C-alpha positions in Angstrom: -2.9 30.5 -52.8 -2.4 32.2 -56.2 -2.7 30.0 -59.2 -5.4 27.9 -57.5 -8.3 26.6 -59.7 -11.9 27.3 -58.8 -15.3 27.6 -60.4 -14.8 31.2 -61.5 -11.4 30.6 -63.1 -12.3 27.4 -65.0 -16.1 27.0 -64.9 -16.4 24.2 -67.6 -13.8 22.0 -65.9 -15.2 22.7 -62.5 -18.7 21.8 -63.6 -17.6 18.5 -65.2 -15.7 17.5 -62.1 -18.7 18.5 -59.9 -20.8 16.0 -61.8 -18.3 13.2 -60.9 -18.6 14.2 -57.2 -22.3 14.4 -57.4 -22.4 10.8 -58.8 -20.3 9.8 -55.8 -22.5 11.8 -53.3 -20.4 10.9 -50.3 -22.8 12.1 -47.6 -26.0 11.3 -49.5 -27.0 14.9 -49.6 -27.9 15.0 -53.3 -30.2 12.1 -52.9 -32.0 14.0 -50.1 -32.5 17.0 -52.5 -29.4 19.1 -51.7 -28.4 21.7 -54.4 -25.8 20.7 -57.0 -23.2 22.9 -55.4 -23.3 21.0 -52.1 -19.8 19.6 -52.7 -18.2 22.6 -54.3 -16.0 23.0 -51.2 -13.9 20.0 -52.4 -14.2 20.2 -56.2 -11.6 22.9 -56.6 -9.4 21.3 -54.0 -9.4 18.1 -56.0 -8.2 19.8 -59.1 -5.4 21.6 -57.3 -4.4 18.3 -55.5 -4.0 16.7 -58.9 -2.0 19.6 -60.2 0.3 19.2 -57.2 1.0 15.6 -58.1 -1.0 13.9 -55.4 -0.6 10.1 -55.9 -3.4 7.5 -55.8 -3.0 6.5 -52.2 -2.6 10.1 -51.0 -5.7 11.0 -53.0 -7.7 8.3 -51.3 -6.4 9.3 -47.8 -7.3 13.0 -48.6 -10.8 12.0 -49.7 -11.3 10.0 -46.5 -10.3 13.0 -44.4 -12.4 15.4 -46.3 -15.5 13.2 -46.0 -14.9 13.1 -42.2 -14.1 16.8 -41.6 -16.7 18.3 -43.9 -19.6 15.9 -43.7 -19.2 14.2 -40.3 -18.8 10.6 -41.7 -16.0 8.9 -39.8 -15.0 5.6 -38.3 -15.8 7.0 -34.9 -19.5 7.4 -35.4 -20.6 4.7 -37.8 -20.9 0.9 -37.6 -18.4 -1.5 -39.2 -20.7 -2.4 -42.1 -21.0 1.2 -43.0 -17.2 1.6 -42.7 -16.8 -1.2 -45.2 -19.3 0.6 -47.6 -17.5 3.9 -47.1 -14.1 2.3 -48.1 -15.7 1.0 -51.2 -17.2 4.4 -51.9 -13.7 6.0 -51.4 -12.3 3.5 -53.9 -15.1 4.3 -56.4 -14.5 8.0 -56.0 -10.7 7.6 -56.4 -11.1 5.5 -59.6 -13.7 7.9 -61.0 -11.3 10.8 -60.4 -8.4 9.1 -62.0 -10.5 8.3 -65.1 -11.6 11.9 -65.2 -8.0 13.1 -65.1 -6.9 10.6 -67.6 -9.6 11.4 -70.2 -8.6 15.1 -69.9 -4.9 14.6 -69.9 -4.1 17.2 -72.5 -6.4 19.8 -70.9 -4.7 19.2 -67.5 -1.2 19.4 -69.1 -2.2 22.9 -70.4 -3.7 23.8 -67.1 -0.5 22.5 -65.4 1.6 24.8 -67.4 -0.6 27.8 -66.6 -0.5 26.7 -62.9 3.3 26.5 -62.9 3.5 29.9 -64.6 1.2 31.4 -62.0 3.2 29.9 -59.2 6.5 31.2 -60.7 4.9 34.7 -60.8 3.9 34.3 -57.2 7.3 33.3 -56.1 8.8 36.4 -57.7 6.2 38.5 -56.0 6.9 36.9 -52.6 10.6 37.6 -53.1 9.9 41.2 -53.9 7.6 41.6 -50.9 10.2 40.0 -48.6 12.7 42.5 -50.0 10.3 45.3 -49.2 9.7 44.2 -45.6 13.4 43.9 -45.0 14.2 46.9 -47.1 17.1 44.9 -48.5 17.3 47.0 -51.7 16.5 50.7 -52.5 12.7 51.1 -51.9 12.2 52.7 -55.3 13.7 49.6 -57.1 11.5 47.3 -55.1 8.4 49.4 -55.8 9.2 49.4 -59.5 9.3 45.6 -59.5 6.1 45.3 -57.5 4.3 47.5 -60.1 4.8 44.5 -62.5 2.2 42.6 -60.5 -1.5 43.2 -60.0 -2.3 45.3 -56.9 -5.1 43.0 -55.7 -4.2 39.7 -54.1 -6.7 37.0 -53.0 -4.3 36.0 -50.3 -1.8 37.5 -48.0 1.6 36.2 -49.1 4.0 37.4 -46.5 3.9 38.7 -42.9 5.3 41.9 -41.5 6.4 40.9 -38.0 7.2 43.0 -34.9 10.9 41.9 -35.3 11.0 43.1 -38.9 9.5 46.5 -37.9 12.0 46.9 -35.1 14.9 46.2 -37.4 13.8 48.9 -39.9 13.4 51.4 -37.0 16.8 50.5 -35.7 18.3 51.1 -39.1 16.5 54.5 -39.2 18.0 55.5 -35.8 21.5 54.4 -36.9 21.2 56.6 -40.0 21.2 53.8 -42.5 17.6 54.5 -43.6 16.6 58.1 -44.3 13.3 59.8 -43.2 12.2 59.9 -46.9 12.8 56.2 -47.4 11.1 55.3 -44.1 8.0 57.2 -45.1 8.2 55.6 -48.6 8.5 52.2 -46.9 5.4 52.8 -44.8 3.5 54.0 -47.8 4.6 51.0 -49.9 3.3 48.5 -47.3 0.1 50.3 -46.1 -3.1 48.9 -47.7 -1.5 46.0 -49.5 -3.6 42.9 -49.8 -0.6 40.7 -50.1 1.1 41.7 -46.8 -0.3 40.6 -43.5 0.6 42.0 -40.1 1.7 39.9 -37.1 -0.8 39.6 -34.2 0.5 42.8 -32.6 -1.8 45.7 -33.4 1.2 47.9 -32.9 2.7 46.8 -36.2 -0.4 47.8 -38.2 -0.7 51.1 -36.4 3.0 51.8 -37.0 2.7 51.3 -40.7 -0.3 53.7 -40.9 1.6 56.3 -38.9 4.8 55.9 -40.9 2.8 56.3 -44.1 0.9 59.4 -42.8 3.3 61.1 -40.4 1.7 64.6 -40.8 -1.6 63.2 -39.6 -0.3 60.9 -36.8 2.6 62.7 -35.2 3.9 65.5 -37.3 7.2 64.1 -38.5 8.7 60.7 -39.4 11.2 61.1 -36.6 8.4 61.6 -34.0 6.6 58.5 -35.3 9.8 56.5 -35.1 10.4 57.8 -31.6 6.9 56.8 -30.4 7.2 53.2 -31.8 10.7 52.8 -30.4 9.2 53.0 -27.0 6.0 51.0 -27.8 8.0 48.1 -29.4 10.3 47.6 -26.4 7.8 45.4 -24.8 6.6 43.6 -27.9 
């Protein structure tokens, strides 16, 4: 998810919180000689949970689940005395984290503003991508808006489904979408990191062919005709 915090984006904060988790050492790995990054899988998540306003009880529940899922420590495989100790450890971890967040309140307020700004940008990007998939505005206007965002995306933000592809092709056959715009549409989608394809391989292949009609079939109309048949059973 864009706007997320991890060790590359905020190394100092990440390292400080890592020390809190190391002091907790939920699975005892650090005591056994594990490297300091043993618990990095949950450090960034904790920061993001805090930014997303996770309350105290929800934080404790989340810590309990993470300890179980990542490190195999659960009520199903340990004796009652250890469960009691585990609950005390969870309470210790929760209080340590709350103190950590409280001591850095201003830093987190600044981070929260950055986080909110990043999410707002992502929301605008998702809106533009959904407009592109649906071709709900002139393709050139949508592309102009998308140029305002970075090309790379760490995550896929929207999905191009078989149904959405069918609708575009139906609009082409009805004359609503021109050959030029259909090719532009395929080009605009092909190779984007922020658009995923549905499970159907036909969708991915169709986008490639629409973006490269001269290579794949000769003309946009021939490409559209081919996928009209292929998508009937999808």
